[in-house]
N, CA and C of each residue as an Amber inpcrd file, in Angstrom:
protein
   384
 -47.2240000 -20.6140000  14.6530000 -46.7370000 -19.2560000  15.6190000
 -46.5450000 -18.3120000  14.9270000 -46.9210000 -16.9490000  15.4060000
 -47.1060000 -16.0400000  14.7570000 -46.4370000 -14.7600000  15.4540000
 -45.2990000 -14.7260000  14.6740000 -43.9320000 -14.1620000  15.0300000
 -43.8630000 -12.3840000  14.9950000 -44.8510000 -12.1840000  14.1750000
 -45.2430000 -10.6930000  14.6080000 -46.0320000 -10.2180000  15.2460000
 -46.7860000 -11.3930000  15.6830000 -47.7410000 -11.2980000  16.9210000
 -46.8220000 -10.8600000  18.3530000 -45.6890000 -11.2650000  18.5830000
 -45.0330000 -11.8320000  19.9540000 -44.4900000 -10.3500000  20.6210000
 -44.3380000 -10.3100000  21.5600000 -44.0340000  -9.1560000  22.0530000
 -42.0850000  -9.4950000  21.8530000 -42.2020000  -7.9250000  22.0470000
 -39.9680000  -8.2060000  21.9510000 -39.6910000  -8.5490000  22.7970000
 -38.2640000  -8.9600000  22.9780000 -37.7270000  -9.6400000  24.3120000
 -37.3200000  -8.8150000  25.0010000 -37.2640000  -7.4850000  24.9080000
 -37.3850000  -6.6010000  26.2810000 -39.0060000  -6.8170000  26.8990000
 -39.7530000  -6.8530000  26.4170000 -41.2900000  -6.6340000  27.3550000
 -41.0210000  -8.0510000  28.4230000 -40.1220000  -9.7550000  27.4260000
 -40.0200000 -10.5070000  27.5980000 -39.5240000 -10.7750000  29.0670000
 -38.3240000 -10.5100000  29.0930000 -37.1990000 -10.3080000  30.1360000
 -37.4550000  -9.4190000  31.4550000 -37.6680000  -8.0970000  30.7600000
 -37.6750000  -6.5620000  31.5320000 -36.5550000  -6.2250000  30.7790000
 -37.0550000  -5.5050000  31.8130000 -35.9450000  -4.2260000  31.9110000
 -34.5450000  -4.4850000  32.0750000 -33.4950000  -3.8580000  32.3470000
 -31.5350000  -4.2950000  32.3000000 -31.5550000  -4.2940000  33.2180000
 -31.1290000  -4.5010000  33.9950000 -29.9810000  -4.5500000  35.4440000
 -29.3740000  -4.1620000  35.5520000 -29.1440000  -3.2110000  36.4040000
 -27.6690000  -2.4950000  36.7770000 -26.5380000  -3.2910000  36.9220000
 -25.5900000  -3.4780000  36.6910000 -24.2070000  -4.6490000  37.2450000
 -24.4660000  -5.5620000  36.6910000 -25.5030000  -6.2300000  35.7990000
 -25.4020000  -7.8220000  35.1980000 -25.4430000  -7.3590000  33.5910000
 -24.7530000  -8.7760000  33.3370000 -24.9090000  -8.9290000  31.7000000
 -25.7030000  -9.9830000  31.2260000 -27.1160000 -10.0300000  30.3370000
 -27.6300000 -11.2290000  29.5000000 -26.7940000 -12.2630000  29.1090000
 -26.4970000 -13.6110000  29.5040000 -25.9240000 -13.9320000  28.8020000
 -24.9920000 -14.6640000  28.8070000 -24.6580000 -13.8280000  30.0000000
 -23.1910000 -14.3890000  30.3520000 -23.5400000 -15.0320000  31.9640000
 -24.6640000 -15.5210000  32.2140000 -24.7920000 -16.1770000  33.5110000
 -24.5990000 -14.9000000  34.6190000 -24.7200000 -15.9020000  35.9380000
 -24.3790000 -14.6520000  36.9770000 -23.4670000 -14.3710000  37.1800000
 -22.3000000 -14.7650000  37.2980000 -21.1320000 -14.0210000  37.6960000
 -20.4390000 -12.9440000  37.0800000 -20.1910000 -13.0050000  35.6490000
 -19.7730000 -11.4790000  35.2320000 -19.9810000 -10.5110000  35.4710000
 -19.4790000  -9.2230000  35.5780000 -20.2360000  -7.6820000  35.6490000
 -19.6140000  -7.0260000  34.3600000 -20.6030000  -5.9280000  34.1000000
 -19.8290000  -5.4410000  33.3570000 -18.2570000  -4.9340000  33.0040000
 -17.5150000  -4.6980000  34.6380000 -16.8680000  -4.0320000  34.3260000
 -15.4180000  -5.5400000  34.2280000 -16.2590000  -6.7750000  34.4850000
 -15.2650000  -8.0330000  33.8840000 -15.7280000  -8.0030000  32.7640000
 -16.3110000  -8.0500000  32.2240000 -16.5810000  -7.8600000  30.5820000
 -15.8860000  -7.3300000  29.7350000 -16.3580000  -5.9140000  30.0650000
 -15.9610000  -4.4570000  29.1160000 -14.7110000  -4.1180000  29.7130000
 -14.3430000  -4.2800000  31.3110000 -13.0410000  -3.4760000  31.6070000
 -13.8630000  -2.0760000  32.0430000 -12.8760000  -1.2080000  32.3540000
 -13.6700000   0.1260000  32.9580000 -13.5060000   1.2730000  32.0040000
 -14.3430000   2.0740000  32.5700000 -13.9920000   2.9970000  31.2980000
 -13.0530000   4.3180000  31.8390000 -12.2990000   4.6200000  31.5990000
 -10.9780000   5.2880000  31.5920000 -11.8640000   7.1580000  31.7890000
 -11.2430000   7.9460000  33.3090000 -11.8530000   9.1830000  33.7580000
 -11.6110000   9.7330000  32.6060000 -11.5820000  11.4190000  32.6180000
 -10.5980000  12.5130000  32.0050000  -9.5720000  12.3630000  32.5580000
  -8.9690000  12.2250000  33.6980000  -7.6810000  12.4360000  33.7190000
  -6.5630000  11.6270000  33.2730000  -7.2600000  10.5100000  32.6730000
  -6.7300000   9.2090000  32.4160000  -6.5600000   9.7150000  30.8620000
  -7.5830000   9.7530000  30.4990000  -8.0480000  10.5190000  28.8840000
  -6.7240000  11.3410000  28.6270000  -6.4000000  12.2670000  29.1190000
  -5.9410000  13.7150000  29.0430000  -4.6440000  13.1790000  29.1300000
  -4.2830000  12.8610000  30.0420000  -2.8090000  11.7910000  30.3030000
  -2.3610000  10.9030000  28.9430000  -3.1720000  10.1130000  28.4930000
  -2.7450000   9.5240000  27.4720000  -3.1020000  10.1360000  26.0620000
  -3.7710000  10.9100000  25.8080000  -3.4700000  11.8450000  24.7380000
  -2.1460000  12.9560000  24.6460000  -2.2610000  13.3230000  25.8940000
  -0.7660000  13.9550000  25.9010000   0.3780000  13.3260000  25.7020000
   0.7540000  11.4670000  26.2160000   1.4450000  11.2870000  25.8550000
   1.4580000  10.7240000  24.0590000   0.2190000  10.1430000  23.7570000
  -0.0100000   9.9120000  22.4990000   1.3270000  11.2320000  21.5160000
   0.3450000  12.9550000  22.1970000   0.7710000  13.4460000  21.1920000
   2.1320000  14.0900000  21.1280000   3.1100000  13.5350000  22.1710000
   4.0550000  13.0360000  22.6250000   4.8000000  12.6510000  21.9960000
   4.6290000  11.4680000  21.8140000   4.8330000   9.7610000  20.7700000
   4.9240000  10.9240000  19.2790000   3.6820000  11.0260000  18.5590000
   3.5120000  11.7110000  17.5590000   4.5660000  12.4360000  17.2200000
   5.0730000  14.1800000  17.8660000   5.7260000  14.6590000  17.6630000
   7.1630000  14.1440000  17.5770000   7.7770000  12.9460000  18.2640000
   8.3980000  12.5020000  18.1600000   8.6590000  11.3840000  16.9000000
   7.6930000  11.6420000  16.6400000   7.9060000  10.2600000  15.1800000
   8.0680000  10.8700000  14.2040000   7.2590000  12.2240000  14.0980000
   7.4590000  13.5290000  13.2230000   8.8130000  13.5040000  12.4920000
   9.4210000  13.6870000  13.7410000  10.2580000  14.6760000  14.0780000
  11.8130000  13.2650000  13.3190000  11.4730000  12.2180000  13.7700000
  12.0740000  10.6970000  13.3570000  11.8050000  10.7850000  11.7650000
  10.6580000  11.2240000  11.3910000  10.4240000  10.9700000   9.7350000
  10.9860000  12.0780000   9.1020000  10.9000000  12.9820000   9.6260000
  11.6470000  14.7230000   9.0780000  13.3960000  14.2990000   8.9180000
  14.0350000  13.0960000   9.9310000  15.0740000  13.1280000   9.5540000
  15.8440000  11.8010000   8.2030000  15.0040000  10.7980000   8.5630000
  15.1020000  10.1370000   7.6740000  14.6450000  10.5640000   6.4980000
  13.8350000  11.7160000   6.1930000  13.6050000  12.1480000   4.5890000
  14.3670000  12.5210000   4.7140000  15.6750000  13.5190000   5.2400000
  16.6100000  14.5320000   5.0770000  18.0610000  13.2250000   4.5570000
  17.8880000  11.9100000   5.7700000  19.0010000  11.3060000   5.5160000
  18.5620000  10.4330000   3.9450000  17.5410000  10.3180000   3.3680000
  17.2710000   9.8250000   1.9030000  17.4250000  10.8530000   1.2190000
  17.0390000  11.8910000   1.3510000  17.6120000  13.2800000   0.8320000
  19.1340000  13.3490000   0.3760000  19.6040000  12.9860000   1.2840000
  21.4320000  12.9810000   1.3320000  21.6610000  12.0180000   0.4930000
  21.4740000  11.3790000   0.7660000  22.1250000  10.0030000   0.3920000
  21.3420000   9.5360000  -1.1170000  20.2340000  10.2580000  -1.6780000
  19.8800000  10.4040000  -3.4500000  21.0840000  11.0050000  -3.8340000
  21.4500000  12.1060000  -3.2400000  22.5170000  12.8660000  -3.7170000
  23.5310000  12.7350000  -3.5240000  23.5500000  12.1720000  -3.2710000
  25.8440000  11.4730000  -2.6730000  25.7850000  10.1170000  -3.9180000
  23.9730000   9.7190000  -4.5210000  24.6320000   8.6610000  -5.8230000
  24.2970000   8.8990000  -6.5490000  23.7970000   9.8940000  -6.6950000
  23.8660000  11.0240000  -7.8960000  25.3150000  11.1440000  -8.5710000
  25.9770000  11.8810000  -7.3130000  26.4710000  12.2580000  -7.3180000
  28.2410000  10.8460000  -8.0520000  27.9920000  10.1590000  -7.1660000
  28.5000000   9.0340000  -7.9680000  28.7800000   8.8670000  -8.7160000
  27.3640000   8.7250000  -9.3760000  27.1920000   7.5810000 -10.1960000
  27.6030000   8.8910000 -11.7850000  27.4530000   9.9590000 -11.6510000
  28.2180000  11.1030000 -12.5350000  29.4350000  10.8210000 -12.7080000
  30.6640000  10.7770000 -10.8160000  31.6560000  10.2900000 -11.8090000
  32.1150000   9.4850000 -12.0920000  31.3850000   8.1760000 -12.0350000
  31.4890000   6.8780000 -12.8140000  30.9880000   6.7610000 -14.0690000
  30.2570000   7.4560000 -14.7350000  29.7610000   7.6050000 -15.5510000
  31.2650000   8.5540000 -16.8240000  31.3340000   9.5570000 -16.3030000
  32.8930000  10.0410000 -16.1940000  33.3300000   9.2520000 -16.0280000
  33.9340000   8.5970000 -15.8130000  35.4160000   7.7640000 -15.8110000
  35.1290000   6.7470000 -16.8830000  34.1290000   6.2160000 -17.1990000
  33.8290000   5.6170000 -18.1450000  33.9290000   6.1690000 -19.4130000
  33.2830000   7.0830000 -19.5570000  33.3010000   8.0280000 -20.8270000
  34.5630000   8.2630000 -21.1430000  35.7960000   8.5130000 -19.7780000
  37.6160000   8.5670000 -20.6420000  37.9020000   7.0490000 -21.4090000
  37.2210000   6.6070000 -20.4420000  38.0640000   4.7270000 -20.8270000
  37.8480000   4.6430000 -21.6710000  36.0300000   4.9040000 -22.5660000
  36.1180000   4.4970000 -23.7190000  36.4720000   5.4640000 -25.0740000
  36.6040000   6.9500000 -24.5550000  37.3670000   7.7140000 -25.4230000
  39.1050000   7.3880000 -25.5820000  39.2150000   6.9600000 -24.4670000
  40.7040000   5.7550000 -24.3050000  41.1780000   4.6030000 -25.7780000
  40.4600000   4.4880000 -25.1070000  39.8760000   2.4950000 -25.9610000
  39.4420000   2.7590000 -28.0790000  38.5480000   3.7430000 -28.2890000
  38.8090000   4.1980000 -28.9910000  39.8190000   4.9470000 -30.0430000
  40.6210000   5.7630000 -29.0950000  42.0730000   6.7940000 -29.2860000
  42.5660000   5.0700000 -29.6160000  42.9700000   4.0610000 -29.0230000
  43.9560000   2.9110000 -29.1050000  43.4440000   1.9500000 -30.1930000
  42.4120000   1.9260000 -30.4450000  41.6730000   1.3920000 -31.9740000
  41.5940000   1.7230000 -33.2090000  42.0210000   3.2350000 -32.8810000
  42.0740000   4.1300000 -34.2250000  43.3960000   4.1350000 -34.6820000
  44.5910000   3.8200000 -33.6770000  45.9260000   3.9110000 -33.8330000
  45.6320000   2.5870000 -34.6550000  45.7060000   1.7830000 -33.8780000
  45.8970000   0.0620000 -34.5510000  45.2600000  -0.0170000 -36.0710000
  44.6690000   0.7270000 -35.7810000  43.8600000   1.0190000 -37.3930000
  44.6870000   1.5460000 -38.3080000  45.0060000   2.5050000 -37.8500000
  45.8010000   3.1090000 -38.5740000  47.6050000   2.1810000 -39.1960000
  48.1120000   2.2040000 -37.7940000  49.0770000   1.1280000 -38.2890000
  48.6620000   0.5080000 -38.9640000  47.6220000  -0.4210000 -38.6670000
  47.1960000  -1.2480000 -40.1620000  47.7100000  -1.2720000 -41.0640000
  46.8550000  -0.4260000 -41.4880000  46.8460000   0.7010000 -42.7570000
  47.8280000   0.8640000 -43.2330000  48.6120000   1.5060000 -42.5250000
  49.9580000   2.0390000 -43.0310000  50.9910000   0.2870000 -43.4020000
  50.5090000  -0.3640000 -42.1300000  51.6090000  -1.7390000 -43.3740000
  51.1880000  -2.2830000 -44.1150000  49.5420000  -2.2250000 -44.0990000
  48.7720000  -2.5650000 -45.3220000  49.0140000  -1.5340000 -46.6300000
  49.7370000  -0.5760000 -46.7570000  49.9380000   0.4210000 -47.6400000
  51.5360000   0.4940000 -47.8680000  52.0790000  -0.9470000 -47.1340000
  54.0240000  -0.7930000 -47.4230000  53.3870000  -1.8660000 -48.0060000
  52.7880000  -2.9430000 -47.1190000  52.5550000  -4.1870000 -48.3380000
  51.9180000  -4.2580000 -49.4790000  51.1340000  -3.3340000 -49.9030000
  50.8620000  -3.1710000 -50.9890000  52.4710000  -2.6520000 -51.8710000
  52.7750000  -1.8730000 -51.4680000  53.6250000  -0.8720000 -52.3950000
  54.7960000  -2.5540000 -52.6260000  54.8050000  -2.6860000 -51.8110000
  56.0670000  -3.8390000 -51.6940000  55.3990000  -4.5270000 -52.4150000
  54.4020000  -5.4240000 -53.0290000  54.1490000  -5.9940000 -53.7430000
  53.6920000  -5.3870000 -55.4260000  53.3540000  -4.1780000 -55.5350000
  53.8500000  -3.6190000 -56.5510000  54.7600000  -3.5370000 -57.3100000
  55.7510000  -2.9820000 -56.3540000  57.3730000  -3.6110000 -56.6690000
  57.5470000  -4.4440000 -57.3740000  57.3870000  -4.9970000 -56.1180000
  57.6860000  -7.0380000 -57.1310000  57.1510000  -7.0700000 -57.9310000
  55.9050000  -6.6330000 -58.3890000  55.5220000  -6.9090000 -59.7870000
  55.8830000  -6.7160000 -61.0750000  56.0730000  -5.3750000 -61.0100000
  57.1660000  -4.3980000 -61.8220000  58.3490000  -5.4460000 -62.4180000
  58.7080000  -5.7990000 -60.7420000  60.1250000  -6.3420000 -61.3170000
  59.9520000  -7.7810000 -61.8380000  58.9590000  -8.4540000 -61.5590000
  58.5830000  -9.7170000 -62.3600000  58.5090000  -9.2150000 -63.8110000
  57.5410000  -8.4350000 -63.9150000  57.6360000  -7.9650000 -65.7100000
  57.9820000  -7.5360000 -66.2000000  59.4270000  -6.7100000 -65.6020000
  60.3850000  -6.4870000 -66.0950000  61.1460000  -7.5930000 -66.6260000
  61.4140000  -8.0890000 -65.3540000  62.3440000  -9.6190000 -65.7740000
  62.1490000 -10.8170000 -66.8370000  60.6010000 -10.6070000 -67.1640000
  59.7820000 -11.4100000 -68.2320000  60.0740000 -10.8300000 -69.3970000
  60.3460000  -9.3740000 -69.3250000  60.5500000  -8.5720000 -70.8040000
  61.7810000  -8.8000000 -71.3690000  62.5340000  -9.3480000 -70.5240000
  63.8690000  -9.0470000 -71.0230000  64.9850000 -10.3980000 -71.4500000
């Protein structure tokens, strides 16, 4: 069979008939299958509702962005406060460590002086 020479489907089945849908049988109509097309007034009403919702959502987004900015600022302030506290604590610990090291040095100096004294006394008693 030569398909190139066959007529297009429209010529075989004929023109579209008002109120019928091909391939669905006799029962369904375009309204049942595709629904009704909204009218101008209904579309205008839907557009007005959508615009109102859009404006409300934009306001909500702006409020949330402001809240995020406020929360971020507060968090940064808290972090700075915590950093300052940590630096103060580290400085206090450094000072305590230095004081302990200095005390250890003093004790070592006393111990060394005592040992030198004992060595001198030991050397003097041997010489006698």
